[in-house]
N, C-alpha and C positions, 0 to 999 in steps of 0.2 A: 465415372463409369456407371453410376447408379441408374442413369437414364437409358443405358444400353440394355436391350432385352434379347433373350435367346429364343430362337424359333427353329423349327424344321423347315427346310426349303418348301416342302409341300404345303405348309400353312400360308406361304406367300404367293402361291401360284394359282392362276386361273385354270391352266391346263399344263400337263406335261404329256407330250405325244411324240410321234415320229412319222416319217414318211415311208415310202416304199419304192422299189425299183419299177420304173415305167413299164418294163417288159411284162410284169406280172398282170397288167391290165390291158395288154395288147399294144402298148405304146412303145416308143423307142426314142433314141436321141437323133436330133436333126442338126443341120449346119447353123441355123439361126432361129431364134424364137424366145420362149420364156426361159429365164435363168434357172438352172438346176444345180444346186450346191451339194457337193460331196464332201466327205470328211477331210480330204486332203487340202481343201480350201482354207481350213481353220489352222492358223499358225500358232507357234509357241507363244507369240506375243499378243494374242487376242485379235489380230488382224484377219479379216476374211479376204483372201486373195481372189479378186474378180477375174484374173487372167486364167484361173483354173476352172471357171464355170463351163458346164456343157449346157445343151439346150433341148427343150421339149416343146411340142406344139401347144397351142392354146387349148385344143380339145383335150389333150392328155392332162394339162394343168387343171382344167375344170373337173375332170374325173378324180383327180387327187386332191379333193377338197380338204381332207383332214390336215394335210401338210402344206396348204397355201400359207406362205409366210406373211407376217406383218412387221411394220417398223417396231423396233425395240424387242423383238423376239430374240432370245438367247439360244444359239445353236451350240449344243453340248455334245461332244463326241463320246459315244457310249460303247464303242467297240474298236478292237484292233490297236494298231500302233499309235493312233492319235487319241487314245482314251484319256478323257479328262480335260482336253483342250476345249475352249469355248470362244465364241465371238458373237457380236451383236449385229442384227440385221438393220441396215440403214435404208433410207428412202431410195437412194440411187441403185439399190440392188433389185428393187421390185419392178414388175411381178416376179416372184421366185417360188421355187418348191425345193424339196429335199428328199433324201432317202432314209432308209431304216438305220443307218449308222449314226445319224445325228438326232438327238432328242431336241424337241422344240419346247423351250421353257417360256411360257407366257405368264407374266406376273399380274396379280390383282392390282388395281389402280390405287395409288395413294399411300400404301404402306411401305413399299420398298421401291427404290429407284432402280430401274433396270441396269443402268450403267454401273451403279454401286455393286449390285449382285454379280454382274459379269466380272468386275475386278475381284470381288470376294472369292469367286470360284477359281480365279487364276492363281491364287496363293499356292505356293509349293506344297504346303501342308494339306491342302484340299485335294490337289492332284494326286499326291501320294496316298491319301485316304481312299480316293476313288479306285486307284490301281490296286490297293490292297483288298478292296471289296471284290475285285474280279477273280481273285484266287490265282492259281498257277496254270490255268488252261492255256492251250496252244493259241487260241484266239480269245484274248481277254475281252470281257464285256460285262456291263451292268444293266440292271433293269430299271423301270420307272420308279418302283418302290424304293430302291436303293438311292436313286437320285433325290427323291422326295425326303429321304431320311437325313440328308446332309444338314448338319447344324449350322446355323447362321446367327452371328452376333450383330444385332441391328441397333445403330444409334438413331437419334431423331432424324426426320426426313431432311431437315435443314443441314445437319452435319453430314448425312449421306451425300447431299448435293455438294457441299464444300470439299469433301474427300474426293469425290469423283472429278471435280473441277481441277484439283491439284494433279491427279494422275492423268487425266485426259489432256491437261496442258503439256505434259511431257510427251504423251502419245501424239498430240497434234504436231509437235516439233518433229517427231520421228516420221510422221506421215508426210510432212512437207519434204523431208529429205528423201523419202521413198519415191515421191512423185517426181522430184528433181532427177533422181537416178533413172527413173523410167524414161524421162524426156531425153536425158543424155545418151542412154543406150539406143533409143529410137533414132537420134541424130546420127550416131555411129553406124547403125544399120542402113540409114538412108545414104550416107556417104559411101558405104560398101557397095550398095546396089548401083549407085551412080558411077563409081570408078570401075567396078569389076563385072557388072552385068550389062548396064546400058552402054558403056563405052568399051566393052571387051573387044579384043582384036583376035582374028582368026589365027594369027601367027603365034599366039601364046601357047606355051607347052602344057601338055596334060601329063600329070604324074600321079602315081598311087599315093594315097594318104600316108602310108608307111614310109615313103621316101622323105617326108617332110618332118617326121618326128618319131620318137619311140612310142609304140602303142603298148599300153599296159592294161590288162584286164585285172580288176581287183579280186580280192579273196577275203573271206572272213576268217580271222584266227580262231583256233579252237575255243569254243564257248566253255569247255570243261575246265579251262585254266583261268581262274579268276584274276590272277596277276597280270593278265594281258589287257584288262579293261579298266575303265574309270581313271584314265590318266589325263594328260594335257594335250594329246595329239588327236586332231579331228579324224573320225572314221566316217566317211561320207556314204550315206545311203540315199536312195531316191527321194524319200520324204524331206531330206535336208536341202534339196535342190530347188524346190518350188519358189518362184518369185525373187530369186537372187542372181546377182552377177558374180560376186565373190562369196565364198562360204568361209566364215570364220569359226562358227561353232556348230556342233552337231549333237544329235540326240545321244549317240554312243561315242566313246573316245577310247584311245589306246594308251597304254604305258609304253615306255621305251622298250620294255621286254616284249610287249605285244607287237610293236613295230618291227623289232628285229627278228621276230619268229617267222617272218615271211620274207624270202629273198626276192628282189626285183619287183616289189609291189609298192615301194614308196615314191610318192609324187613330190617333186620340188615345188615351191610356191609358183602359182599362176600357171599350172598345168591346166589343160582343157579337158573337163570331165563331161562325158556324154552318156545319158541313160540309154541302155540298149536292150533291156528285157522288161516286158510288161508295159510300163510307161516309157515309151520310146521317144527320144528327141529333146529331153531337157538338157540344157547346156549351162555349165558354170565353170568358174576358175576357183581353185583352192587358194585361200589367202595366205596359208602357211603350209609347211610340210604336213602331208596327210597321206592316208590310204583310203581306198574305197572297197565296197563289197563287189561281188561278182556280177552284179547287174549293171555295172558301169565300165565302159572302156574309156581310157584317158590318153591324151596326146601330150607328150613332153616335146615341145618344138625344138628342132635342131638349131634354129636361129631365132633370136629375140624379135627380129623384124617381121617374122611371120606369125607371132603369137596372136595379135588381135585380128589379123587377116583370117587365121584358122578358126578363132572363136566365132567371128561373125559369119564365116562360111558355114560352120556347123549350125548356127541359129537359123540360117536361111534354107537349110536342107531338111527341115523337119519332115515334110511330106515324103521326100525321097527316102529318108531313114525309115519311116513307117512302112513304106512300100517294100523296102528290102527286108524288114523284120517280119513281114506277114508271109511266112512260108508255108502256110497250111496247118501249122500246129495251133493248139488251143491258146498258147501264150505267145505274143509277139517276141521274137528273139533275133537280134542282130549279133551274130557271133564275132569274135575278135578277128578271125581270118578274113571274113567278108568286109568288116569295118576297115581293116588295113588296106584293102584293095579298092576302096572308093577312089574314083578318078577325080582329081582336083586340077582345074585349069589355073596355072600359076603365071602371073604377070612378070615382067622383068624385075630384077632385083632393085633397080633404081626406083621403080614405081612403088614397090613394096616398102622401101625405106621412107619414101615421101608420105605414103599413106600412114605408116606407123607414126611418123612425126605429127601428122594431122590428128589422129584419133587418140594417141597416148594421153594428152591432157584430159580428154573426156573420161577415160578410164581411171586416171589418177584422181579426178574429182569424185567419181563414183566410189572409189576405194576410201577416200577421205570421209565422204558422207556416211559410208557404212561403218567406219570406225567411230564416228560421232554417234551414230544410232546405237552402237554397242555401249557406249558410255552412258547415254540417256537411258537405255534399257536397264543397265546395272543400277543406276540411281533409282529408277522406278521400282525395280524389284526389291531394292533395299527398303524403300519407303513403304511398299505395299503391306507387308505384315504388321509393321509398326502402326500404320494408319488404321488397319482393320481390327487391331486389338485394342486401340485406344491409347497405346503407349505414346504416340504422337498425336496431338489434338489440333484440329483446325476448326475455324468457325467463320 
């Protein structure tokens, strides 16, 4: 360990800066253009989810010179519920820009490997340190000087490279499984459109969504009762839904006492959860018994044969859900009553059964892949602090 040296992050950086909201300079978001990365794109696992990107014009991008991103920039969430999460910018994301909720950490050349620093900052101890810096404010945040003050224990450049290779080897395996899952879900969506959009028949019956399943609007148990939280039961909120088909783990969790404190709010496994307030149109299934907060409406299908039909139907309805939620209020809101009344064109039972038999293997493979991702994540997260402290050495 004698060759490991202590630094402050600021000693290793060329710049630490941030972006701004395009509207402050007269710009705005458009349907296609330069990638604009918000804090919700940065996941717990260090991945930057490209499916969450929004877009700005080239002209706006040029005006936002300070926050034009480069390869190997570390995007570090400095505000809100994503505080302390980070991910690295890769070539396939560029050109890109970002807003004021993400700090841009650009390292000096030759002293610290960006990938090593990104992993170092992902340690649970560092995330907790950053969150403690923010105090108890309603909107937690930290500033540049606090980011620069983070202590970093740095081995030789060659050992940094070896450590990063071990951890990125696990991440590469997970990334492959993520890409496979994306392909499998796209195939299921294609089959859905072929069977039920392109080949739909006028004779098919239209029914209200509430006739196909029990609709449950979530609720948050009392935060004043600590015994309700930090258990083993997932408590799903909108940030937990990004980039997933099945949700296994969540930022917050409930105890049995917390679960039982709310009647008629518990979701059996593989219920269909749809975000309906603020960020409208995200769709996932819970992998195990769970509850959600009040921003999510969930469907508990009355029949197993309609489960994946309804999941895929909700995925294809994002634009319609957004239109229904835009009722003139400042925040988009699709209430449970209107959600229950959505008209769904339902094919014959025999066709639903055939479709379920066709797509079920795709979803089972996605579920298996996500289970494997969880195992690899646990292995990586166990190794991470040991490698970063020198307890486990590689060369």
